[in-house]
C-alpha positions, 0 to 999 in steps of 0.5 A: 500500500502506498504511503502518504507523501509529506504533510498537508497544509490546511490553513483553514483546518477545522473549517469547511474549506481546504486550502489550495495546497491541501487540495493539491496534496490530496490529488498528489497522494491519490495519484501516488496510490494512497487510499482514501482512508489514508488521506482522510486520516492524515487530514483529520490529524491536521484538524480537518473535519472528517466529512469535509475530508471525505467529500474533498477526496471524492470530488478529487477522485471524480475530477476529469483533470485527475483522470487525465493526470492518471494517464501520465501516472500509468506511463510513469509506472511503465517507465518505472517497471522498465527501470526495475527490470534493468535493476533485476538484470544487473543483479543477475550479472553480478557486476554491480555488487561492488564498485569495479576497480582498475589500475592505469585504465586506458582511456579507450577501455574507460570510455567503452566499459564504464563511461558509455556503460553508465558504470562506476569504477575506482581507478588507481594510478591516474594522478600518481605523477601530479605535483599536487599528490606530493605538495598539497597540504594545509601548510603548503596552502598557507605558505602559497596562498594564505591571504587569498580570499576563498568561498566556503560553505558555513553554518551547515549544522543549522539547516538540514537542507544545507545542500539544497539551499547551498547559496544561503551558506556561501561565505568568503574568508581568507584561506588562512582562516579556513586552514586554521579552522581545519587544524582546530576541528576534529570532526564537523559538517558545519563548514566545507569548501565544495563544488558549489563554491567553484565559481569564485574559487577557480580564480582565487586558487588559480596558482594551485592549478599548476600542481594539477597534471593531465589525465591524457585522453580522459579530460580535455587538456585545455580546460583542466583548470575548470575542475572543482576544489573540495576541502573539509574536515573529517565528518563532512557529509554530502547528502544523496543526490545525482549529478547532471553530468558524468563526474570524476572525483579525485582524492588528494588527501584523506579518505572519503566513503561513497555510497552509490545507488544506480540510476535505474533505482531512481523511482526508489530514491524519493526524488522530491526536488531537482536532483536531491533525495528525501533519504537521510542516508544509507542507514535509513535505506538499509532498513527498508523492505527488500522491494522498497530498497534501492541497491547500495554500493559502497567504497572508500576513496583513498588518496591518489585514487579517482572514482568515476560517478556516472550521470544519474547515479545517486551518491552520498559522501562522508569525509573519513578524515580531513580531505582535499580533492578535486572533481572534473566533468571536462571529459573528451567524450560527450558530457552535456546532459544538462541541456536536456534537463527540464525539471530543474527546481522540480522533480 
């Protein structure tokens, strides 16, 4: 039986009239398969008289507009069935029980077996020759760019939707002050330099790009400086989300634990807004019944490793140590999936 989604807003609770938001909520939950009894019970809990609730549910059920929307619901149900079938076939193959791992993977093999196949892979040896692998540390950053003003996400602990509302958490600080915070912090998710700060930090940290080498035939040589810089204390959390491009996550210092869910399990990921999931973390998903639980695959990225995260794959990331890393989207193969994305700000 389908569960009722989110709480209805009944500003006129206790009266004969429901708000427009509550009416929309009734229609949404009818289309999601919730029963009339479930919906009525929730409305009554929110202060709506039972006769009013039952009458409104009946009126919505008989609406020709809702019946028209139900045709689209059936089409989506078929799409979900196809995606679930892909998931079952992937389970038979056994190839997605763990993250594949490879060393010195050629670009030809990478693009054929992983990029085009929408399959993640953990790669060793790609960045061993980078100066950053040996140089990058808090002391090195302070000596080279201590006075640079960078952008950082702050105040994340006060907002459970800190990632969705990331623009509210942007703050500019001297790099040396961020480094001091990192030295003084054992474990925190309250501040983090992320890809969401990339627009400002590409320029502010430009001298560091000299320490970044090439990944021949993987990434476009002329746009290597377009990578995203990440730095934060142990305990940083990036909640479940999917990207709109293929992504290469390169770890320079510290370890990150990454939990992935395949793209075909999107119907199980509670995609309530844009590219974000309503699940709080892997533990919450692990407690679900089998038929409601997306496949979760976990790995730890060590310094010097690169994790390929395919477009549409959900991922949840936790810093196991103080971490410094980069991510890249400038592949030498087609990676413009964003221009066809029409539901920004929505599901």
